[in-house]
N, C-alpha and C positions, 0 to 999 in steps of 0.2 A: 267811593273812592275805589279804584281798582287795586286788588292786592296782588302784589308781585311775589313770586317766589323769592326766598332768600338769596339765592345764587344770583338772580337778576339784579335784585337790589344791590347787593354787593358790587357786581360789575359796573353798574351806573355810577356807584359811589366812587370807585377806584378811577373810572374813567374822568369823572369831574376832578378828582384830585389831581391826576396827570395833567389834565387841561390847565389847571391853575398853577401848578408847581412847576412844570417844565418851562414856561416861558420866563418864570422868575430865575430858575437856575441858569438858563442860558444867558439871559441878560446880566446876571451878577457875576458871570465868569466863574461860577462854582461847581459847574458840571464837570465831573471826571468820571471815567471808567474804571471799575475796581479790578483787582487781579482776580484770577480764575478761583483761588481758594476763597476769597472774600465773596466773589459772586456765587459760589456754591452755598455758602453760609446764608447769603441773602435769599436765595431760591428755597432753601429749607425753611428759613424763618417766614418767608411769605407763605408757604404751604401749611405750615403750623398755624400761622395767623388766620389763614383761609378757613381751615377746619374749625378753629376756635370761634370765629364770627358766625359760620354757620350753625354751630351748635348753640351759641347765644340766641341767635334768630330763633330756632326750632324750640328752644327752651321757653321763650317769650310766648311763643304760639301755644305751647301745650300747658302752660302753668296756669293755674286758677288765679293766681295773684302775681304781677310781673314784680312786686316788691320782693318776692322770693328769690327770683331770678338774680336781682340787683344785689341781694344780701350774699347769695352764694358766690357771686362774682367777686364781691369784696374780700371773700376769704383767701384771694390771691395774695393780699397784703400779709396775711399770716405765713403763706409759704414763701413769699420773697423775703420777708424778715428772717424766717428760720434758716433759709439757704445763706442769707448775708451773714448771719451770725456764724454759721458753721463755715461756709466757703472763704468769706473775707475777713473772719475774725472781728466783725463788727462788735463793738460795745455799745449796745442798746441803751438810751437814756430813759429816764422815768416816763416821760411822754410816750415813747415808742412802745415800751412794755405796756403801759396802761391802755394804749389805743388796741394793741394786739389782743389784750385780755378782753376788752369789751366787745371786740368783733366777735371772738370766740363765744362769749357768753350770749351775745345776741343771736348767734347761729344755733346755739343750744335751745335758746327760747323759741326760735322759729320752729325746730324740730320737735319741740315739746317733750324733751328728754326729761 
């Protein structure tokens, strides 16, 4: 099978997303143009997402074990939980705390600390 560069793979992926999503939005009358400030946030978000996706593709290529990349990606849950507690004053339940701690322990085990 031919190996495509990550940027080409992402381009095809987003083109297919658009091909499937746009007809649905147009037919459901839910398509609207955002304001300029919202459009700016969407563009910045898209650029950050693009960089993140390209980084993950490259990490999978360079990693001796793809499971490592997936495990480190899961660490974003720790960051999201921490930010939610701090920014939104979220009161985490036992399940959330336990899950976060287990992810952290798993990452430590992978790092062999």
